[in-house]
N, C-alpha and C positions, 0 to 999 in steps of 0.2 A: 479649465475644472476638468477632474478626470470625472468620470463613468464609466458605469459598470453593467451591458445593455443583460438585462433580464427576460424581456419577453418579446420576440421578436418572430412575427407570425404571419401568416397570410389569411383573413379569415374566409372560411370553407364558403366558394359559394351558393351553395341549396340559403345558404341567412341572406335575408331582406333585411332586416332591422334589431338589432339587437343593442345592449347596452353594454358598457365597457367592462366592469361589472359580473354578470356573466359571461364574457366571453372568460373573464378572468379566472374564474371559479371552474371552469375545464378545463385548465392548464398543469392543474395538481402542485398544487399552491396551496403552500397555507396559510393559517390566518389572522398569523402574526408579516406575512411577506405582503400581505394583500391590504394589510392596512400598511407598511408602508407604502406600496404602492400609491395605494389613492392620497394619503398624506406630505409623500415625498418624492412622487414619483416625476420624471420626464419623458410625458407622451409627446409622442406627432402619430397622427395617421397620413397614411401615404406624403412622410415625408413635409407634413403641416402640424403646426402648435394646436394637441388636442386636451383636452382636458379629460376627468374620471366621469362628469355629464353626458359630454360627447356622444352619439350613438356611431356603432361602424354596418358598415354592409358590408354583402359578400363581396370579393377580392381585394379588401383594403387591406394596406401593409401596417398592422399594427405592431411599432415599439416603443417599449416601456424600457426609461436607465431609472437609475440611482447612481447615488454617489456614495462610494462605499463609505460602513460606518469604520472601518480601523486601513490606511493607504500604510503600505512595505515600500521602505525605497527598490528599488532596481537593482537588480543588479546581475551581467554578462555572465551565462552558465552557459555549457555545448551542455546542452538536454539531449539526453536522448529516447530520442521519440517510438513507439512501440505502436501508435496510433493513434487518429484525431480523427475525428465529425466535428461536426459543428454543439456538440452535448457535450462530449469528456473528450481530456487529453491523460494519455496514460505511456508512462516513463517509465523508463529503468531508472531506477531514482542510485546514483556511484556510493558508495561507503563515504563516511565519515561527511556527509551534505542532513544540518538538520532539517526537519519537513516545515519550520515558517520560526519565527524570529521570537525570541524568547525575552521576559527585563535583558538577561547581558549582551545577547547573541542578536544583531537588530539586520546586516547585510549576511551577506551571500548563504542565502537557506533555500530551500527549492521554492519556496513562496513570492523569494525576491527573484528566484533566476526565471520561474516561470511569465511574472507579472511583465521581466523586459521581452520577454518573447511573446506575449502579447500585444504588446507597444510595437515590435522590430517587423510583426505580420499584419497591424494595423486592424486587432480583435477586440474589443470591449470587452470583455471578459473578466470576475475577479477571479478567486482561488479555493477553494472547495473540495479539500478532499475526502475520496469517499472511505478511508482508511488510513490508517497510516505506516510507517518503519519507524524504528527505533535509528538512533544518528551512525550509529554502525551496522547497518541491515542494509545493505541494497537488495534491490529486485525491482519488485511491478508494483507505481502506485497509478491508485487511478485518482483522477481528479474532474469532479466536477466542473462544467464550463458558469454556471448561476446556480444561481441560488435553490432555482424549480430544478432543475438537475436533478439533484441532491436530496431535495425535497423527495424526489420521485422516485428512486433506487431506496428511499424509509419508506413512503408508503407501502410500495408494493413487495417490503421484504428480501429484496433480491438475494439470489443465496450466492457467493460464491466457492465457488471450487479453490481453492490455494493448495498450491505444494512448493515445498520450499525445499531446495539443496543443504545440507546441512554437512561440514564434519565433526565428527567430536574422536576425542582421545580416546584414548586403545582400538581394542579388538572387540567389535562390536556381533555378536552370537549374531549369523545368517542365517534367522527365524523372523518370520512377519511378529512385528508389536503391535497392542496398540493401548492404547498407554491413557486410565481413566482415572485422575488423578485430581483432584479439586483443587486449584490454585488461590492464594490469595496472601495479602502483604505484609510483611515479615513483621515481627513485633519490632518495636524501635527504627525501624525505616519507611522514607516515607518515597526510594525509589525499589528495594530488591521484593521481589516477592520467593512463598517454598508453596510446596505440598502440607494444605492444612486438612482437617476435615469445615473445619470453618468457611473453604473458601469459596470457590465458586465451582459447581464440572468443568471438566476439559478433558476433551480427548485430544489425541494427536495419535497419528497407525504411520508405524515406520517402516518403511522399506531398506535394505542393505543395499547396497551398491554395486562396492566392492570397499581392500583391506590394504591397506598400503604402508613404507617404511620409509623414513629416512635416515641416513644414519650420522653419526656425530660431524662428516662434512658438509650435510644438508646436501646428498645425493641420492633420490630414490632411487631403493637397492631392489624393491620388487612390488607391484602389485597387480591384484590375484580378485577379476572382475569374476560376480556373484552368480552361481544358478543354479534354478530351483534341487538338482544333488551334492552343489556344495557348501554343505552345512560347514563351517570354522566356527569353535568355539574357541573362545582365546582369553585375555587380561584384558582385563580396564585400566595395570597400571602403560602409563605415557611409555614406559622406557622398559626394556631387557639390559639381559647382561651383556650382549652387542653393541650396546651404547644406541636401538635405534629407535626411533621413535612411529609409535603403532600410530594409523588414523585409519578412518571407517567413513565410506563419502555413502551419508543416508538422504532419503528421502525422507522429505514429512510429510503428511494431511492436517489437515487440519480440519475436525469440525465445530471448533469451537475457535474464538479469537482473545481469545484473556492474554491480559499484557504478560510478556517475557517469555510464552507458553513452550514454545521447543526450550525455550535455553533454560527453564524451569526442571522442564521432565527427560528432558536428558542427562541434567547434574543430577536430579534425585535416585535414576537411575545409576548411577557412578561411568556415563562416560561423557564429562560434561564437552558440550563446542572446546574445540580450534579455538585459544585466542580470546576465551573469555573469564577474562579474569573476576571478574562481579560475581559466576557462577562455579568458580575453582578450576576455572582451563589457564594456560599457561599464551606466556607473549611470545614464546622462544622462536616460533615460526610462522605466526601471522598478528601481526599486529591488532586485529578487534577482532570481535568475536566472527567466523565462518558460518553465516548463513547470510541466504540468499534466499528471495521472493523470486523463485522461477517462472512458473507456470499459476495463472487463472481463470479461469472458465466460468459465464452470468450472462445469462439476459439482458440486451442492452433494454435499460428501462423507458428511453423514446420510443426506440425502434419495434423491439420485443425481439431484435437479431440475437444469434447466439453469437458469441466472440469466446474461441478458443484462443488465447498469448502467453508469449511468451518469451523467458529473454536468459540468455545465456551467461554461466556463471563466470564470472569473475577472473582474472588472474592468477592476483593473489591465494586466490582458491585452490585453481586448475593446480598450482607451486606443489599446493600439496598432496595431489595425491596423481601425477600426470609426469 
């Protein structure tokens, strides 16, 4: 029987005698999870079977497990692990990988791969993504190993400083940009979003890193890094009279987390992501949206440690700018 560890702790040595309920209430656990642990939990104290009515003492080793509500199959996957501890797993997700199974795709998603990794490394955890990336967006994904950790992120209102590398079509002017356009669902579509006054607030800060061109033979003919004194005002037309395809490498800092936020904002600006055919980009040079979650920093919800994590841009994006 497969189980997932929810609680694994040593009771504080200062504790004389306490009820199981009192100990669990101190672990940042939601009411729903406490009910599940009470009704369905597999509990041990010092490796001996216990119940919700068992009293615990200082120094006791308390473990609580649950049978997962939804089991996913296991799929071997070459995971690029950026950071891991007993609470969280941070992965540089490859483009083309779904976050979790859907009604039509049951295997080879990130969830399947992470659960396989847990099995191979003898870890009894479950898959609790703290945030999500689109299938064709690469980059950093944070996964809580237990629902307790996931709840701690929510309860502490953890703020994530998230920065993306993106490559847009055309020569975006090399001046700092702040986009404050609300985003909502596009009428008639369940997938697409659009900028609309009826949408939710969305802010993206954009910094231009370089301008680059590729000629018709797929050779980069120039690349100009941007400095404060090097402002280039260009056209958002993907090609000029010399059949060069122009791209701009930008860094996007998110202040909100709307669905497709960067994709929608740069498209509305007139500079769609390269490869993002859903929002006006072209597939001539890259077969997916050129978007990569490159950097994230936050306070760890369990240790309060400040973490700054990064993931290199994948090769298919580098090929457009190097």
